[in-house]
C-alpha positions as CSV (number, residue, x, y, z in Angstrom):
1,M,-35.9,-22.1,-10.5
2,P,-36.4,-19.7,-13.3
3,L,-35.1,-16.1,-12.6
4,S,-37.4,-13.1,-12.6
5,Q,-36.8,-10.3,-15.0
6,K,-35.8,-8.2,-11.8
7,D,-33.2,-10.9,-11.0
8,I,-31.9,-11.1,-14.5
9,E,-31.4,-7.4,-14.6
10,K,-29.1,-7.6,-11.8
11,L,-26.8,-10.1,-13.3
12,P,-23.4,-8.7,-14.7
13,P,-22.8,-9.0,-18.5
14,M,-21.5,-12.0,-20.0
15,Q,-18.7,-11.3,-22.6
16,R,-15.6,-12.9,-24.1
17,L,-12.4,-12.1,-22.4
18,S,-11.3,-10.2,-25.8
19,E,-14.3,-8.0,-25.1
20,T,-13.4,-6.9,-21.7
21,K,-11.7,-3.6,-20.9
22,Q,-7.9,-3.9,-21.4
23,D,-6.4,-0.3,-20.1
24,E,-7.6,-0.6,-16.5
25,P,-6.2,1.6,-13.6
26,V,-3.4,-0.3,-11.4
27,T,-3.5,-0.7,-7.6
28,A,-0.1,-1.1,-6.2
29,L,1.3,-1.8,-2.8
30,I,4.9,-0.8,-2.7
31,Y,6.9,-1.9,0.5
32,G,10.7,-2.2,1.8
33,G,12.9,-1.0,4.2
34,A,13.8,2.6,5.2
35,G,15.5,4.5,2.4
36,C,14.8,1.9,-0.3
37,G,12.9,3.9,-2.8
38,K,9.5,3.6,-2.0
39,T,8.2,7.2,-2.1
40,G,10.5,7.8,-5.0
41,F,8.6,5.4,-7.0
42,A,5.3,6.5,-5.8
43,G,6.4,10.1,-6.8
44,T,7.1,8.8,-10.5
45,A,3.2,8.6,-10.8
46,G,3.7,12.4,-12.1
47,D,2.2,15.6,-12.0
48,R,-1.4,14.3,-12.0
49,T,-1.1,12.7,-8.8
50,L,-3.0,13.2,-5.4
51,Y,-0.2,12.4,-2.9
52,L,-1.4,12.0,0.9
53,N,1.6,12.8,2.8
54,I,0.9,11.1,6.2
55,G,4.5,9.7,6.7
56,N,6.5,12.7,5.9
57,G,7.7,11.3,2.5
58,I,7.5,14.4,0.8
59,K,11.0,15.3,2.1
60,T,12.0,12.7,-0.8
61,L,9.9,14.6,-3.4
62,K,11.3,17.9,-2.2
63,S,15.0,16.5,-2.3
64,P,17.7,17.5,-5.0
65,W,17.8,14.0,-6.4
66,F,14.0,13.9,-7.1
67,L,13.7,17.2,-8.4
68,E,16.7,17.0,-10.7
69,T,15.9,13.3,-11.7
70,H,12.0,13.7,-12.3
71,G,10.7,17.2,-11.1
72,Y,7.1,16.4,-10.9
73,D,4.6,18.6,-9.1
74,P,1.9,16.5,-7.6
75,I,-1.1,17.7,-5.4
76,I,0.2,17.4,-1.8
77,V,-2.2,16.9,1.1
78,N,-0.4,16.9,4.6
79,I,-2.3,14.7,7.1
80,S,-1.4,14.3,10.8
81,E,-3.0,13.4,13.9
82,K,-3.5,16.2,16.7
83,L,-1.6,15.4,19.9
84,E,-1.7,16.6,23.3
85,T,1.5,17.8,24.9
86,S,2.3,14.2,26.2
87,G,2.2,13.0,22.7
88,V,-0.8,11.0,22.8
89,P,-3.6,11.9,20.3
90,S,-6.3,14.2,21.8
91,S,-8.9,13.0,19.4
92,A,-8.6,10.2,16.6
93,E,-9.4,12.4,13.5
94,A,-6.6,11.5,10.9
95,F,-7.7,8.1,9.8
96,D,-11.2,9.4,8.7
97,M,-9.7,12.4,7.3
98,V,-7.5,10.3,4.8
99,G,-10.6,8.7,3.5
100,D,-12.6,12.1,3.4
101,T,-9.7,13.6,1.6
102,I,-9.8,11.1,-1.2
103,D,-13.6,11.4,-1.4
104,F,-13.7,15.1,-1.5
105,A,-11.0,15.2,-4.2
106,L,-13.0,12.6,-6.3
107,E,-16.1,14.9,-6.0
108,T,-14.4,18.3,-6.6
109,I,-11.3,17.9,-8.8
110,P,-11.4,14.5,-10.4
111,D,-10.1,16.0,-13.8
112,Q,-6.7,17.0,-12.0
113,F,-5.3,13.5,-10.9
114,D,-5.1,10.1,-12.3
115,T,-3.4,8.4,-9.1
116,V,-3.8,8.6,-5.6
117,V,-0.8,8.0,-3.2
118,V,-1.0,7.0,0.2
119,D,2.2,7.4,1.7
120,D,2.5,5.4,4.1
121,A,0.7,2.4,5.5
122,T,2.8,2.7,9.0
123,E,1.3,5.9,9.8
124,L,-2.2,5.0,8.5
125,R,-2.0,2.0,10.8
126,R,-1.2,4.3,13.7
127,F,-4.1,6.4,12.7
128,A,-6.4,3.1,12.7
129,M,-5.1,2.4,16.1
130,N,-5.9,5.8,17.5
131,K,-9.4,5.4,16.2
132,G,-9.6,1.8,17.5
133,L,-8.9,3.0,20.9
134,E,-11.8,5.2,20.8
135,I,-14.1,2.8,19.3
136,N,-13.1,0.0,21.9
137,Q,-13.4,2.5,24.9
138,K,-17.0,3.3,23.9
139,L,-17.7,-0.2,23.3
140,G,-16.6,-1.1,26.8
141,K,-14.0,-3.4,25.2
142,S,-10.8,-1.9,26.4
143,H,-9.6,1.0,28.7
144,S,-6.5,1.6,26.6
145,K,-7.5,5.3,25.6
146,E,-8.4,6.3,29.0
147,R,-4.8,4.8,30.4
148,S,-3.1,6.5,27.6
149,S,-4.3,9.9,28.6
150,Q,-3.7,9.3,31.9
151,Y,-0.1,8.0,31.8
152,G,0.9,10.1,28.5
153,V,1.8,7.0,26.6
154,V,-0.2,5.1,24.0
155,M,-1.1,1.8,25.8
156,K,-2.6,-0.9,23.7
157,S,-4.7,-3.9,24.6
158,V,-4.8,-7.3,22.5
159,Q,-8.3,-6.4,21.3
160,D,-7.2,-3.0,20.0
161,Y,-5.1,-4.6,17.6
162,G,-7.9,-6.5,16.1
163,I,-9.9,-3.4,15.4
164,E,-6.9,-1.8,13.8
165,M,-6.6,-4.5,11.4
166,D,-10.5,-4.2,10.6
167,L,-10.1,-0.6,10.0
168,I,-7.2,-1.2,7.5
169,E,-8.8,-4.0,5.8
170,Q,-11.9,-1.9,5.2
171,F,-9.9,0.9,4.0
172,I,-7.9,-1.2,1.7
173,A,-10.9,-3.3,0.2
174,Y,-12.9,-0.2,-0.4
175,Y,-10.5,2.3,-2.1
176,T,-8.7,-0.4,-4.1
177,V,-12.2,-1.0,-5.6
178,A,-13.6,2.6,-5.5
179,L,-10.7,4.3,-7.1
180,K,-10.3,1.7,-10.0
181,A,-14.0,2.2,-10.6
182,K,-13.5,6.0,-10.9
183,G,-10.5,5.1,-13.5
184,K,-8.0,6.3,-10.9
185,N,-4.7,4.3,-9.9
186,F,-3.8,3.7,-6.3
187,I,-0.3,3.4,-4.7
188,M,0.1,2.7,-1.1
189,T,3.6,2.4,0.3
190,A,4.4,0.2,3.4
191,H,7.6,-0.7,5.5
192,Q,8.6,-4.6,5.5
193,R,8.3,-7.0,8.1
194,L,11.3,-9.6,8.5
195,I,10.2,-13.0,9.9
196,Y,13.0,-15.3,11.3
197,Q,13.0,-18.8,12.2
198,K,15.1,-21.1,14.0
199,Q,18.0,-23.2,12.3
200,L,17.0,-26.8,12.3
201,D,19.2,-29.8,11.8
202,K,18.7,-32.6,9.4
203,N,16.3,-34.3,11.9
204,G,14.1,-30.9,12.2
205,N,15.5,-30.1,15.7
206,P,16.7,-26.6,16.6
207,V,20.4,-26.1,16.4
208,M,21.5,-24.6,19.7
209,G,23.3,-21.5,19.7
210,A,22.7,-21.0,15.9
211,A,21.6,-17.5,14.8
212,P,18.0,-17.4,13.4
213,V,17.6,-17.2,9.6
214,L,15.4,-15.1,7.4
215,Y,12.2,-16.8,6.7
216,K,10.1,-14.3,5.1
217,V,10.1,-10.6,4.0
218,L,6.5,-9.3,4.0
219,P,4.6,-6.0,3.9
220,G,4.5,-4.5,7.5
221,F,0.9,-5.0,8.8
222,T,-0.2,-6.3,12.0
223,G,-1.5,-9.9,12.5
224,Q,0.1,-13.4,11.6
225,T,-1.7,-13.7,8.1
226,F,-3.0,-10.3,7.6
227,P,0.0,-9.4,5.5
228,D,-1.0,-11.8,3.1
229,D,-4.4,-11.0,3.0
230,V,-3.7,-7.5,2.3
231,Q,-1.6,-8.2,-0.7
232,K,-4.7,-10.1,-2.4
233,A,-6.3,-6.5,-2.8
234,F,-3.6,-5.2,-5.1
235,D,-2.7,-5.5,-8.5
236,W,1.1,-5.1,-7.9
237,V,3.1,-6.0,-4.9
238,F,6.7,-4.9,-5.2
239,R,9.3,-5.1,-2.7
240,M,11.8,-2.1,-3.1
241,E,15.5,-2.7,-2.6
242,T,18.7,-0.8,-3.2
243,V,22.3,-1.7,-4.5
244,A,25.5,0.3,-4.7
245,G,26.3,1.8,-8.0
246,G,25.0,4.7,-10.4
247,R,25.8,8.4,-10.3
248,S,24.1,8.9,-7.2
249,G,25.9,5.8,-5.5
250,V,22.4,4.0,-5.3
251,I,20.4,2.1,-7.8
252,F,16.7,1.4,-6.7
253,R,15.2,-1.7,-7.8
254,A,11.7,-3.2,-7.6
255,R,11.2,-7.0,-7.2
256,T,7.9,-7.8,-9.0
257,L,7.7,-11.6,-8.6
258,P,8.3,-13.7,-5.2
259,D,11.0,-16.1,-4.4
260,E,11.3,-18.5,-1.3
261,V,11.7,-15.4,1.1
262,I,10.5,-12.1,-0.4
263,S,6.7,-11.8,-1.1
264,A,5.8,-10.0,-4.4
265,K,3.3,-10.3,-7.1
266,C,2.2,-8.9,-10.4
267,R,-1.1,-9.5,-12.0
268,D,0.3,-8.3,-15.3
269,G,2.4,-11.3,-16.1
270,G,5.0,-11.3,-18.7
271,V,5.5,-7.5,-18.9
272,F,8.3,-6.6,-16.3
273,S,11.6,-8.4,-15.4
274,V,11.7,-10.1,-12.1
275,V,13.9,-7.0,-10.8
276,E,13.2,-3.7,-12.4
277,S,16.1,-1.1,-11.9
278,N,15.3,2.3,-11.2
279,P,11.5,1.8,-11.7
280,H,9.1,4.4,-12.9
281,F,5.4,4.0,-12.4
282,L,4.4,6.0,-15.2
283,K,6.7,4.0,-17.6
284,M,5.6,0.8,-16.2
285,L,2.2,1.5,-16.9
286,Q,3.0,2.3,-20.6
287,M,5.0,-0.9,-20.7
288,V,1.6,-2.6,-19.7
289,K,-0.5,-0.7,-22.4
290,D,2.2,-1.5,-25.0
291,K,2.2,-5.3,-24.2
292,Q,-1.6,-5.4,-24.3
293,A,-1.6,-3.6,-27.7
294,S,1.0,-5.9,-29.1
295,T,-1.0,-9.0,-27.6
296,R,-4.3,-7.9,-29.3
297,R,-2.6,-7.2,-32.7
298,K,-1.3,-10.9,-32.6
299,T,-4.6,-12.2,-31.7
300,T,-6.7,-10.3,-34.5
């Protein structure tokens, strides 16, 4: 069936790979255990960074180590939930505030930053859960919000986790695309999730009394398959780790590609080593640009 002119005008352009834009912004999910260098890596995005401090990572950026090593001065926005004296949120405002802050900055000061950092996903999940409790109460799906206020502790139902995942998925799906469209890099940090399984004998039966073995290391998101779904939205998924050594006693490393246990990925293939020591975001961006420029010269 022939297309109308109106339908044709809606179609995206057709172009050769060599004609597509090369130096696109990067979206990165940086995850790992506590103290493994996630915030430090995000801090290497430099002065032109809008840093949303929702997990208290700013302490790392203010540490003598970071100031002496890098000394960057990003734009800082501190976001937290308002709590009752019992510690239960009085109203869920922080989740929307994270998105509103990014939107407001894009509208008012877009010339002052090249990268947006959300540090970290663990706290963003908590914000999403708080909002989810309110939504489910209004929809009559759960009474977790009411019980939490009554007993002074956040009490969650199974259905509350579902809406938390929906909110996080919506946030990541939107901002990985919207920020890239505005020419901005996006970095999100997250803790890790360790999955263990029972040791099996040669017949596939559990070995009685044997300690479980580490099966998978994933970004720390709720849900059985959701950590894998989250990774699809990002260009880089790096797992941070530390080893002894160096002047400070620690060397930070970013694992850029997966192995049998650790989840990681990089869409800029052939640029980085499998493990990058003391990774620096701005320097890694430059490595990608240099590799692209070198490749273009070879093909022209």
